[in-house]
BANU-938273 format. One record per residue (C-alpha): x, y, z; residue number from 0; residue in three letters. Coordinates in steps of 0.1 Angstrom, whole numbers, plus 5000, padded with zeros to 4 digits. Example, Ala and Ser with C-alpha at 12.3 -4.5 7.8 and 13.67 -1.06 7.14 Angstrom:
// residues 2
R    x    y    z seq type
R 5123 4955 5078   0  ALA
R 5137 4989 5071   1  SER
END
This chain:
// residues 106
R    x    y    z seq type
R 4932 5170 4802   0  UNK
R 4913 5197 4819   1  UNK
R 4876 5197 4825   2  UNK
R 4854 5223 4841   3  UNK
R 4831 5206 4866   4  UNK
R 4794 5213 4866   5  UNK
R 4786 5218 4902   6  UNK
R 4752 5202 4900   7  UNK
R 4760 5172 4878   8  UNK
R 4770 5141 4899   9  UNK
R 4780 5121 4868  10  UNK
R 4805 5148 4858  11  UNK
R 4819 5147 4893  12  UNK
R 4822 5109 4892  13  UNK
R 4840 5112 4858  14  UNK
R 4865 5136 4874  15  UNK
R 4871 5114 4904  16  UNK
R 4878 5084 4881  17  UNK
R 4903 5105 4862  18  UNK
R 4920 5115 4894  19  UNK
R 4921 5079 4907  20  UNK
R 4936 5067 4874  21  UNK
R 4964 5094 4877  22  UNK
R 4970 5084 4913  23  UNK
R 4973 5047 4906  24  UNK
R 4992 5050 4873  25  UNK
R 5012 5082 4872  26  UNK
R 5032 5070 4842  27  UNK
R 5033 5042 4817  28  UNK
R 5060 5022 4835  29  UNK
R 5037 5014 4865  30  UNK
R 5008 4999 4845  31  UNK
R 5019 4963 4850  32  UNK
R 5027 4969 4887  33  UNK
R 4993 4985 4893  34  UNK
R 4975 4956 4876  35  UNK
R 4995 4931 4896  36  UNK
R 4989 4950 4928  37  UNK
R 4951 4951 4922  38  UNK
R 4950 4913 4914  39  UNK
R 4972 4904 4944  40  UNK
R 4952 4926 4967  41  UNK
R 4920 4911 4954  42  UNK
R 4932 4876 4960  43  UNK
R 4944 4885 4995  44  UNK
R 4911 4902 5003  45  UNK
R 4891 4872 4991  46  UNK
R 4911 4848 5013  47  UNK
R 4915 4869 5044  48  UNK
R 4886 4894 5044  49  UNK
R 4861 4875 5023  50  UNK
R 4848 4851 5051  51  UNK
R 4839 4881 5073  52  UNK
R 4813 4893 5048  53  UNK
R 4798 4858 5040  54  UNK
R 4785 4830 5061  55  UNK
R 4816 4809 5055  56  UNK
R 4840 4798 5082  57  UNK
R 4871 4819 5084  58  UNK
R 4904 4805 5070  59  UNK
R 4928 4789 5094  60  UNK
R 4952 4814 5110  61  UNK
R 4982 4798 5093  62  UNK
R 4967 4805 5059  63  UNK
R 4958 4841 5069  64  UNK
R 4992 4849 5083  65  UNK
R 5010 4832 5054  66  UNK
R 4989 4848 5028  67  UNK
R 4993 4883 5044  68  UNK
R 5031 4879 5047  69  UNK
R 5035 4868 5011  70  UNK
R 5012 4895 4997  71  UNK
R 5028 4923 5016  72  UNK
R 5063 4910 5008  73  UNK
R 5056 4909 4971  74  UNK
R 5039 4943 4972  75  UNK
R 5069 4957 4991  76  UNK
R 5093 4944 4965  77  UNK
R 5072 4955 4935  78  UNK
R 5068 4991 4948  79  UNK
R 5103 4992 4965  80  UNK
R 5090 4995 5000  81  UNK
R 5116 4979 5022  82  UNK
R 5122 4980 5059  83  UNK
R 5159 4989 5055  84  UNK
R 5150 5019 5033  85  UNK
R 5124 5031 5058  86  UNK
R 5147 5026 5087  87  UNK
R 5175 5046 5070  88  UNK
R 5152 5076 5069  89  UNK
R 5146 5074 5107  90  UNK
R 5173 5092 5127  91  UNK
R 5180 5080 5162  92  UNK
R 5197 5103 5187  93  UNK
R 5213 5095 5221  94  UNK
R 5205 5128 5237  95  UNK
R 5233 5148 5221  96  UNK
R 5262 5130 5238  97  UNK
R 5292 5119 5219  98  UNK
R 5304 5083 5219  99  UNK
R 5334 5092 5240 100  UNK
R 5313 5109 5267 101  UNK
R 5291 5078 5271 102  UNK
R 5321 5055 5274 103  UNK
R 5336 5075 5303 104  UNK
R 5304 5070 5324 105  UNK
END
């Protein structure tokens, strides 16, 4: 779907931005459920953790904040396949170019 933007029409620009946001969040039909789940989970997390900052309410206890954050980001990581092992495998560690035998002799 291609549209030619009208440079002076802010509504047309907003329409194009919404189309781009939709393509970013849901690049194919298989991610629709994950995207909806992510939005709901993030909304609940934001209401519990960030909500009291914008209202006059007392903040939630730190156990609830830490627990909710840990659960939310663990679930999101599993849903979108973001795992620490996978990220760490991409990081290469070097020891200054020395072989294992050279370091054992020292």
